[in-house]
Each structure stands twice: as structure tokens, then as C-alpha cells.
C-alpha positions as CSV (number, residue, x, y, z in Angstrom):
1,M,-13.0,31.3,17.4
2,K,-12.3,27.9,18.8
3,A,-11.9,25.2,16.1
4,A,-14.5,22.4,15.9
5,Y,-11.7,19.9,15.7
6,D,-8.0,19.8,16.5
7,L,-7.6,17.4,13.6
8,S,-9.9,16.7,10.6
9,C,-9.2,13.7,8.4
10,I,-10.5,13.7,4.9
11,G,-11.1,10.0,4.1
12,I,-11.3,7.1,6.5
13,G,-8.9,4.7,4.8
14,M,-5.9,2.9,6.1
15,A,-3.6,6.0,6.2
16,N,-6.0,8.2,8.2
17,A,-7.0,5.3,10.4
18,S,-3.3,4.6,11.1
19,L,-2.8,8.2,12.1
20,V,-5.7,8.1,14.6
21,L,-4.4,4.8,16.0
22,A,-0.9,6.4,16.5
23,L,-2.5,9.3,18.3
24,N,-4.5,6.9,20.4
25,D,-1.3,5.0,21.3
26,I,0.3,8.2,22.8
27,K,-2.9,8.9,24.8
28,S,-3.6,12.1,22.8
29,Q,-6.6,14.1,23.9
30,R,-7.0,15.9,20.6
31,K,-10.5,16.1,19.2
32,I,-10.7,14.4,15.8
33,G,-13.3,14.5,13.1
34,M,-13.1,12.0,10.2
35,F,-15.0,12.6,7.0
36,E,-15.6,9.8,4.4
37,A,-17.5,10.1,1.1
38,E,-18.6,6.4,1.1
39,D,-21.1,5.0,3.6
40,S,-18.7,2.4,5.1
41,F,-15.1,1.1,5.1
42,D,-13.7,-0.7,2.1
43,K,-12.7,-3.8,4.0
44,A,-11.8,-5.8,0.9
45,R,-8.1,-5.0,1.4
46,T,-5.1,-7.0,2.4
47,W,-1.8,-5.4,3.4
48,C,1.5,-7.3,3.4
49,F,5.0,-6.4,4.4
50,W,8.4,-7.7,5.5
51,G,9.7,-7.4,9.1
52,K,7.2,-7.0,11.9
53,E,9.8,-5.3,14.1
54,H,9.0,-2.2,11.9
55,L,5.3,-2.5,12.9
56,P,3.8,-0.6,15.9
57,N,3.3,-3.0,18.8
58,Y,-0.5,-2.4,18.9
59,L,-0.8,-3.7,15.3
60,K,1.3,-6.9,15.7
61,P,-1.7,-9.0,17.1
62,L,-3.5,-8.3,13.8
63,I,-1.1,-10.3,11.7
64,S,-3.1,-13.2,10.4
65,K,-0.2,-15.2,8.8
66,S,3.6,-15.1,8.4
67,W,5.8,-16.8,5.9
68,S,9.6,-17.5,5.7
69,K,9.5,-18.3,2.0
70,W,8.5,-16.4,-1.1
71,Q,9.2,-17.0,-4.8
72,V,9.0,-15.5,-8.3
73,S,8.7,-17.4,-11.6
74,D,8.1,-17.0,-15.3
75,E,7.5,-19.7,-18.0
76,I,11.1,-21.0,-17.6
77,D,12.5,-20.5,-14.1
78,T,11.4,-20.4,-10.5
79,F,13.5,-18.7,-7.8
80,Q,12.8,-18.8,-4.1
81,H,14.0,-17.1,-0.9
82,N,13.9,-19.0,2.4
83,S,14.5,-16.6,5.3
84,K,16.1,-18.1,8.4
85,N,15.7,-14.8,10.2
86,P,12.2,-14.4,11.9
87,K,12.7,-10.7,11.9
88,Q,12.6,-10.6,8.1
89,H,9.6,-12.8,7.4
90,Y,6.7,-11.8,5.2
91,H,3.4,-10.9,7.0
92,C,-0.2,-10.2,6.2
93,I,-2.9,-8.1,7.8
94,K,-6.5,-8.3,6.5
95,G,-8.5,-5.2,6.1
96,A,-11.5,-6.6,8.0
97,D,-9.3,-7.2,11.1
98,F,-7.6,-3.8,10.8
99,Y,-10.8,-1.8,10.6
100,Q,-12.4,-3.9,13.4
101,F,-9.5,-3.0,15.7
102,F,-9.7,0.7,14.5
103,M,-13.5,0.8,15.4
104,E,-12.9,-0.7,18.8
105,Q,-10.4,2.0,19.6
106,C,-12.8,4.7,18.3
107,H,-15.7,3.4,20.5
108,K,-13.4,3.5,23.5
109,S,-12.5,7.2,22.8
110,K,-14.5,10.3,23.6
111,H,-12.4,12.4,21.2
112,I,-13.1,10.7,17.8
113,E,-16.1,11.4,15.6
114,L,-16.7,9.4,12.3
115,H,-18.8,11.0,9.6
116,F,-19.6,8.6,6.7
117,S,-21.4,9.7,3.5
118,K,-20.0,13.2,4.0
119,P,-17.7,14.0,1.0
120,V,-15.6,17.0,1.5
121,T,-16.1,19.5,-1.3
122,D,-13.7,22.3,-0.4
123,V,-10.8,23.2,1.8
124,Q,-9.9,26.8,2.6
125,K,-7.4,28.7,4.7
126,R,-8.8,31.8,6.5
127,D,-6.4,33.8,8.7
128,K,-5.0,31.1,11.1
129,S,-7.8,28.6,10.6
130,L,-8.3,25.8,8.2
131,L,-11.9,25.2,7.0
132,L,-13.6,22.4,5.2
133,N,-17.0,22.1,3.7
134,T,-19.0,18.9,3.0
135,E,-22.1,18.3,0.8
136,H,-24.3,18.0,3.9
137,T,-23.0,20.8,6.1
138,A,-24.4,24.3,5.7
139,T,-21.5,26.0,7.5
140,S,-17.7,25.5,7.2
141,I,-16.0,23.2,9.7
142,T,-13.0,24.7,11.4
143,S,-9.9,22.6,12.2
144,N,-6.4,23.2,13.5
145,Y,-4.9,20.4,11.3
146,I,-6.2,18.8,8.2
147,V,-4.9,15.5,6.7
148,D,-6.2,14.8,3.2
149,S,-6.0,11.4,1.6
150,R,-7.8,12.3,-1.6
151,L,-6.0,11.7,-4.9
152,D,-5.8,14.4,-7.5
153,K,-7.8,13.9,-10.6
154,H,-4.8,13.8,-12.9
155,V,-3.2,10.9,-11.0
156,N,-4.3,8.4,-13.7
157,A,-2.8,10.5,-16.6
158,K,-1.3,8.6,-19.5
159,G,2.4,8.2,-19.8
160,K,2.9,6.8,-16.3
161,L,3.0,3.2,-15.0
162,F,0.2,1.8,-12.9
163,Q,-0.1,-1.4,-10.9
164,C,-3.6,-2.7,-11.6
165,F,-4.8,-5.8,-9.8
166,A,-7.8,-7.9,-9.0
167,G,-8.0,-11.0,-6.8
168,V,-10.3,-13.3,-5.0
169,W,-10.1,-15.2,-1.8
170,L,-10.6,-18.9,-2.5
171,E,-11.6,-21.7,-0.2
172,S,-11.1,-25.3,-1.2
173,S,-12.6,-28.6,0.0
174,T,-9.2,-30.2,-0.3
175,A,-5.6,-29.1,0.5
176,L,-4.8,-27.2,-2.7
177,F,-2.3,-24.5,-1.6
178,D,1.2,-24.6,-0.2
179,S,0.8,-22.5,2.9
180,S,4.5,-22.3,3.5
181,C,5.3,-20.1,0.6
182,V,4.0,-16.9,-1.0
183,G,3.9,-16.6,-4.7
184,L,5.1,-13.0,-5.0
185,M,5.3,-12.8,-8.8
186,E,4.3,-16.1,-10.4
187,Q,3.9,-16.8,-14.1
188,M,5.4,-13.5,-15.1
189,T,4.9,-12.6,-18.8
190,V,4.8,-9.5,-21.0
191,T,1.5,-9.1,-22.9
192,N,1.2,-8.0,-26.5
193,D,0.2,-4.6,-25.2
194,G,3.6,-4.3,-23.4
195,A,2.3,-4.8,-19.9
196,L,3.9,-7.1,-17.3
197,R,1.4,-9.6,-16.0
198,F,1.8,-12.0,-13.0
199,V,-0.1,-14.0,-10.4
200,Y,0.2,-13.2,-6.7
201,I,-0.8,-16.1,-4.4
202,L,-1.2,-15.5,-0.6
203,P,-1.9,-18.8,1.1
204,I,-3.4,-18.4,4.6
205,D,-3.5,-22.2,5.0
206,D,-3.8,-25.3,2.8
207,H,-7.4,-24.6,2.1
208,R,-7.6,-20.7,1.7
209,A,-5.6,-18.3,-0.4
210,L,-5.9,-14.9,-2.1
211,Y,-5.4,-15.5,-5.8
212,E,-4.6,-12.3,-7.7
213,V,-3.6,-11.1,-11.1
214,T,-1.6,-7.9,-11.4
215,Y,-0.5,-5.8,-14.3
216,F,2.2,-3.2,-14.6
217,S,0.7,-1.1,-17.4
218,Q,1.0,2.3,-18.9
219,S,-2.8,2.7,-18.7
220,V,-5.4,1.9,-16.1
221,L,-7.1,-1.4,-16.9
222,P,-10.8,-2.0,-16.1
223,F,-11.5,-4.3,-13.2
224,N,-13.8,-6.6,-15.3
225,I,-10.9,-7.3,-17.7
226,I,-8.6,-8.4,-14.9
227,K,-11.4,-10.3,-13.2
228,Q,-11.8,-12.3,-16.4
229,E,-8.1,-13.1,-16.4
230,V,-8.3,-14.2,-12.7
231,N,-11.2,-16.6,-13.4
232,A,-9.4,-18.0,-16.5
233,K,-6.2,-18.7,-14.6
234,I,-8.1,-20.3,-11.7
235,A,-10.0,-22.6,-14.2
236,E,-6.6,-23.6,-15.7
237,R,-5.0,-24.4,-12.4
238,F,-7.7,-25.8,-10.1
239,D,-10.7,-28.2,-10.2
240,L,-13.6,-25.7,-10.0
241,K,-15.7,-28.3,-8.2
242,K,-13.3,-28.2,-5.2
243,I,-13.2,-24.4,-4.7
244,R,-15.5,-21.5,-4.1
245,A,-14.9,-17.8,-4.4
246,L,-15.4,-15.7,-1.2
247,T,-14.6,-12.0,-1.6
248,W,-13.0,-10.0,-4.3
249,E,-10.3,-7.3,-4.0
250,Q,-9.2,-4.7,-6.6
251,G,-7.2,-1.6,-6.9
252,V,-4.9,0.7,-8.9
253,I,-1.6,2.0,-7.5
254,P,0.2,4.8,-9.4
255,M,3.8,3.7,-9.9
256,H,5.2,7.2,-9.6
257,T,5.9,9.4,-6.6
258,M,3.0,11.5,-5.4
259,K,4.5,14.4,-3.5
260,P,2.3,16.1,-0.9
261,Q,0.4,19.0,-2.6
262,N,-1.3,22.2,-1.5
263,H,0.7,22.7,1.8
264,L,2.0,26.0,0.3
265,K,-1.6,27.1,-0.4
266,F,-3.1,25.9,2.9
267,G,-0.1,26.2,5.2
268,Q,2.0,23.8,7.3
269,F,-0.9,22.5,9.3
270,Y,-2.3,20.8,6.2
271,T,-0.8,17.7,4.5
272,R,-1.6,14.8,2.2
273,N,-1.2,11.1,3.2
274,G,-1.6,7.6,1.8
275,I,-0.9,7.3,-1.9
276,A,-1.5,11.1,-2.2
277,G,1.2,11.7,0.3
278,G,3.9,9.6,-1.3
279,H,3.7,6.7,1.1
280,V,4.0,4.0,-1.7
281,R,7.2,2.3,-2.8
282,T,6.6,2.9,-6.4
283,S,8.6,-0.1,-7.7
284,S,6.5,-2.5,-5.7
285,G,3.3,-0.9,-4.5
286,Y,4.0,-1.7,-0.8
287,T,2.7,1.1,1.4
288,F,1.7,-0.3,4.9
289,L,5.1,0.2,6.7
290,P,5.9,3.7,5.2
291,T,2.4,4.8,6.3
292,Q,3.0,3.6,9.8
293,R,6.3,5.5,10.0
294,W,4.6,8.6,8.8
295,A,1.6,8.2,11.2
296,K,4.0,8.0,14.2
297,E,5.8,11.2,13.2
298,A,2.6,13.1,12.3
299,A,0.9,12.0,15.5
300,Y,3.7,13.5,17.5
301,Q,3.6,16.8,15.6
302,I,-0.2,17.1,16.1
303,N,0.0,16.2,19.8
304,T,2.7,18.7,20.4
305,G,1.2,21.5,18.3
306,Q,4.0,21.5,15.7
307,P,3.5,22.1,12.0
308,F,3.8,19.1,9.6
309,T,7.3,18.7,8.3
310,Q,6.0,17.6,4.9
311,K,8.8,15.0,5.0
312,M,8.4,12.1,2.6
313,P,8.2,8.8,4.5
314,I,10.3,7.1,1.9
315,S,13.9,8.4,1.8
316,I,15.3,9.9,-1.4
317,R,17.8,7.0,-2.0
318,Y,14.9,4.6,-2.4
319,R,12.8,7.0,-4.5
320,L,15.8,7.4,-6.8
321,M,16.4,3.7,-7.1
322,D,12.7,3.0,-7.7
323,R,12.6,5.8,-10.3
324,L,15.6,4.3,-12.2
325,F,14.1,0.9,-12.0
326,L,10.7,2.0,-13.3
327,H,12.3,4.1,-16.0
328,A,14.0,1.0,-17.3
329,L,10.7,-1.0,-17.3
330,K,8.8,1.8,-19.0
331,N,11.4,1.9,-21.8
332,N,11.4,-1.9,-22.3
333,M,9.0,-4.0,-20.3
334,L,10.4,-7.1,-21.9
335,I,13.3,-7.0,-19.4
336,A,10.9,-7.1,-16.4
337,P,10.8,-10.9,-15.7
338,N,14.6,-11.1,-15.7
339,L,14.9,-8.1,-13.5
340,F,12.6,-9.5,-10.8
341,K,14.0,-13.0,-11.1
342,S,17.5,-11.5,-10.6
343,L,16.5,-9.7,-7.4
344,I,15.6,-13.1,-5.9
345,Q,18.3,-15.2,-7.5
346,R,21.2,-12.9,-6.8
347,T,20.5,-11.5,-3.3
348,S,20.1,-13.1,0.1
349,P,16.7,-13.0,1.8
350,D,18.0,-10.5,4.4
351,C,19.4,-8.2,1.8
352,F,16.2,-8.3,-0.2
353,T,13.9,-7.7,2.8
354,Q,16.1,-4.8,4.1
355,F,15.8,-3.1,0.7
356,M,12.0,-3.7,0.6
357,T,11.5,-2.3,4.1
358,G,13.7,0.8,3.5
359,S,16.3,-0.2,6.0
360,A,19.1,-1.4,3.8
361,S,22.8,-0.7,4.5
362,F,25.1,0.6,1.9
363,K,26.4,-2.9,1.4
364,D,22.8,-4.1,0.8
365,L,22.1,-1.4,-1.7
366,T,25.3,-2.2,-3.5
367,N,24.3,-5.9,-3.7
368,I,20.8,-4.9,-5.0
369,I,22.5,-2.9,-7.8
370,L,24.9,-5.7,-8.6
371,A,22.0,-8.2,-8.8
372,M,20.5,-6.3,-11.8
373,P,21.2,-7.8,-15.3
374,K,23.5,-4.9,-16.4
375,R,23.3,-5.2,-20.2
376,A,19.5,-5.4,-20.3
377,F,19.1,-2.7,-17.7
378,L,21.5,-0.2,-19.2
379,R,20.1,-0.8,-22.7
380,A,16.7,0.2,-21.4
381,L,17.8,3.5,-19.9
């Protein structure tokens, strides 16, 4: 029996959209079905990364802003990087621009079908075929490949660290923001509950910026609680008569490695992606570049009829370093501000960005390790 689709994507988020764009870039003729439980995209997303040379060429025009400077601070100190290397600058892509480009490519293709409001309820393997069922389909849909971005229900289990954030795009009537510098981790402090809290400021220009509050916490914090904190900090810092809120963003990122699951059950032509596939740098939450690396490799495998390799897009050396770093934070979050300040204070911009993009040399990794405050770090292990 001929499969209904060569590839079925469960979820139409950034990861699966990136895979389809990678297939489109190599002129693949594979028939693709994409299934999304919601009725539309969640465009309230902003993805940032260092080093646009790591980005596929077709996504580079979507960069809305680049910065050569970024900084971290707590109640006492501020440390800043100023990169002289354009290849290592910090970049931003807005969700609305990304999904508009994705839809334009879909409309040009005869091989891509999007199905919104169609949650997938079940995946099965029968003989050599993969099948999926949705709430609104009477019969199973057959597919040669399935890529699944759904998170397991236990992902928010207690005992782990989570990055919980909420932010709002602000527009001001006067020049309020320093558009030359990103506030990566501003006003770092450890709360009474033992969570690290900081402000993230992404200034698109002097009048517009994303203002976000982030927590590294051992429990998932409600959006309304973080939103209240965002509003309070905005009121403290700005004249409310001069600004207006545009759109809100929110999210929770598990700060532990999510290894692809179920490929043993469903075979080598099924895989997980996105957060569920281990595409996140767990120490920072950055995921856009690892996802693009995975998408390029997976697209090649699908187009040539090969099984998925189930290879993690983040190498083991970075996963181990991230795990060690997070173990120290979990044992004693009080050291967090000094750890993050040391990373900026004691490394060069190039060394830092090479580490963040997963392309560090042995010398870079050594310098990252040497930058850590040894006594506080070792005491926490």
C-alpha cells in the first residue's frame, strides 16, 4: 500500500517548519503532511543566536537586528562583551517573519499540506509502515517518515531545572533603549525560593525592545506570576506615560537533555525533534542553531531514503559541560550570578560565542573552564 505521505510532521512549530524549509532548499519532491493541534501558528516567538555564518542562507534575510555588544549584571557589577568580529555578532529572528517566510514557501510548493486543528492521538508501526491517527480522521494516515515534536507529559516533573520566562514588546514615544547592546542577563538575583531571576532586554531600536523576565527554577512558574514581575520592573524603570505594550511572549524550557524517545518502538524512520529531540543547549535555552543543524541532516536522510541516525544535534562535550554547570546551580543557586558574570568578565567575545554556538576549540573550552570561579563551583558539586 502506498503511503499517504513521504513525511508526516506532528506539530507545526519552529523545528518542523525548519525541516520542511531544509527539504525545500534541496528541491525535494517528497510529499509532506503537517499536523498541528492548534488552529494557527504561535507567532509570539523570538529566536536569537550568535554567528549568522552557522545559519542557512535562506534564513539570513529574516534577521531583524544584529548586535556587537551584550552584557550581564547584578546589583553590584556590570560586565560587557564588545565583539569586533562580525561573524560572532548576536542576531534576532522574529517568529512572525519566520512563519511568514515558511508559509510563502509552502504556498509555492505542490508537495506540502498543512492541517491545523488536527491533534495526533496515536502513532503506530505496522509491518514496514508508520501510521498516525488524529481526532478528526476516521482512518489511519500512513507515512514513510514521522517527525514528532510533542513533549512527553513527564517533562515538567519536579527535581529538574526549568527556564520560565515572560516578556512584552514595548514601544516608546521617546528614545528609551540603547539599541547597540543586548541585556543578556540584567539585574541577576536569587529569590527567597532559590530561583535565579534576571531581566533580558532585546532592543530593536531606540524606541522598541523586548523586555523579559526569566527564572531558572526547580518548578514551573505560572505565566501570570512572571507577567506581574515584568509589569512591576517596567514601572520601576520607565515612565509608563511614554511606553505602550504591544505583544507578549512566554515559555518554559526544560533545562535537562531530552533524548529522542520511541525510535526503538517505532523504528528508525521515526524521530523526535525540537525540545523533545534534545535540540536545546540546556545551560542557556538556545535552540535555533542546533535545530537548523539537525534539519539539514534530517532533510538529507529523508530525501535519500535513509533511516534517521538519531544523532543528537548538540555534541556530548557540550552536553556534559552543560550538565556539570547546571548540577552546580541546582545544588547552590546562590553562585549563579558570579558564574554568569565570570563567563563574560574572564573570556573574550570570540571564545564565549564559539562556546555558545557549539564550535569552540579545545583552547576555547579550556578558557571557559578556567573562567569559572573554582571555589564556589567545586563547593556546589
